[in-house]
N, C-alpha and C positions, 0 to 999 in steps of 0.2 A: 585360245592362247592370248589373243589380243584383249579379250574381255577380262582375264586375270590381271593383266598389266594395268588396265584402267582401274580396276578395283583396288589394286595395291597403291596406285598413284592417288586415288581419292582418299584411301585410308591414311596415307602419309600426310596429305594436306589437312585432313580433319584433325589428325593427331597434333600437328604443329599448331593449328589454330587453337585447339583446346589448351595446349601448354602455354601459348602466349597469353591467352585469357587468364589462366591461373596466375601467371607471373604479374600481370597488370593488376589483378584484383588483390593479390597479397601485397604488392607494393603500395597500393592505395591504403590498405588497412594499416600497414606499418607506418606510413606517413601520417595518418590521422591519429594513431595511438602512440606515437613516439615523438615527444617534443624536445628530446635531448639535443637535437641538432642546433637549437638556438638558445639553450640554457647552460649555465655553468654553476656548480655548487662546490663549496669548500667547507669542510668540517673544521671548527676551531673550538676545542674544548667540548662543552655540551651544545654549543650553538652551531647552526648551519647558516652559511651565507649563500643564498640563492640569488644569482645576478647582483651581488653586492648588497643584498637586503638581508638583514639579520632575522633569523627564526630561532626561537627558544622552545625547548621541550615543555609540553603541558600534559596534565593528566587527561587521558581520554574521557574520563567522567565529566570533564568541563564542557564537553560537547553533548548536546541533548541526543540528537540522532545524526548519524553521518554514514556515508557509504564511500569506501575507498574504491576509486575507479581503477581500471586497468591501463590508464593513460600514464605512461612513464614520463615524468618531467625531465629527469636526467639522473646521472649517477654522480655522487660526490667524489672527491679526490681519493677517498679511502674505500670506495666501492659501495657505499650505501645507496640504495635505489629510492628515489623520491617519486611519490605518486600523488596525483591530483585527488582531492576529495570532492565528490560530485556536488555537494551543497555549497562549496566555496570555489567557484571557477576562477575567481580573481586571485587565488593562492593565498588567501588570508590564513588558512590552515592547510598544511600538507602532511602527508604520511611518509615516514622514512623507515626502510627495512634493510637490516643486515640478515640475510637468510630468513629465518622465521621470527627473529626478534624485531618487533615493530614499535614505533613511537610516533606520536602526533606532535607536530611543531606549529607554533603560531608566529605570525609576522609581528615583530616588535613595533610598538606604537611610536617609539622615538625615531625610528629610521624611515 
């Protein structure tokens, strides 16, 4: 009888530890792949202002090769999701998506 209680206690402790590890790992993943906590974007006509820097739409054919990452920069005021492009970590180019409709934006030289 005492052996069953010990097994149940150990099973509960192991389960709690596993759940805590999953929470910590998923929290770390979200922190690394979600930059929206420190960025703000506003859509104004065709342009997007990310942290008060203007981005204008460009044809995706202007870029030779690029990979859109799964790192969410932030959402605009109208709900467009902005993603980092792996080849441009300084956000010279970004990708914006409304559902399946995506577009590439380039940082304006004048700003």
